[in-house]
Residue, then its C-alpha position, 0 to 999 in steps of 0.5 A: m513542524m508543528h511547536p507541540n503547544e500548536d499540536m494540541a490546539l489544534l486537536r482540542a479544537i478538531i475534537s471539538g467539531k470546528e472544521w476550521a482545524l482540520k484544513v489547517i492539518y490537511d494544508r500542513y500535512a496532506n502533501r506528506v500523506y499522499k507522499l508516504s501512500f505513494v511510497l507504499l502504492k506508487d501509483t498517483g490515483w491511489s495516493e490521491d484517494i488515500v489521503q482523502e480518505v486519511f482525512i475522513k478517518f481523521w476527522d470521524s473518530r475525534e472524539r477519540l484523539d488524545l490532545n497530548g498527541d502527535v498530529w503527524r504520527l497519528l495521520y503516519v498510523i492512519t496511512k500507513r494503515a489505508s495504504l495496506n488496506k489497498i494492498r490487500d484489496v488491490g489482491r482482489s484484481n488482475v489489473d490491479l495486482e498488476r499495478m501493485w507488482q509493477n509498483v514494488s518494483c519500481l520502489a526507490e532506493s531511499v532507506h524510508e521506501v526499503f523499508i517500505a518495501k520490505e513490508l510490501n514484498t514482506h507482505l507479499g512473500k506471506l501469499l507467495e508461501q501459500l501458493p503451489v510451488r510450481q504456481r509460485e515458482v512460475l509467477k516468480l519467474s514471470r514478475e520478478q525476474g521479467f519473463t516471457h511465457q516462452q522463456i518460462a516454458t523454456q526453463l521449465g520445460v513445459s508449454p507456454n500455455t500450461v506457464k499462462n494457466h499456472l498464472v491465471q491459478a496464481l493469481k485467481r489463489i492470491r485473491k482469495f488469500t486477501 
């Protein structure tokens, strides 16, 4: 942790456009930004992208920074927002949506991760609520229970092809909502 006076001196230097101060802040906080974004996204590539995006946004917004601000709190807010934006963008790609479903289901059980997992699940839950009942049911059985198309078809009394069609339609609708 940094001393509040040190934070203020670094913020003053950042606001004045001193790139060395950004490097100091980057060196101190990049790992924490990465870890936070990884907890949210569970993807190393996306998390590395988020780190770069966060520090670019931090630098670009330097003239609006509060000298009395807490550097980590500012970076935390930017990281969380950038990560949630990535989650929203993920909904536009079937491959990325699959990765996100897997990532959410793999979150560890630490208190912090549980809190963030709940936020992700709330976002996903809102998307699911907008789906027709049958599509929502098929998607939950597939993603949450890990059922195969055949198992879902047997449980619901429909053909595997119908299950596949429901999944395709559900993913299309989720992309529209995001």
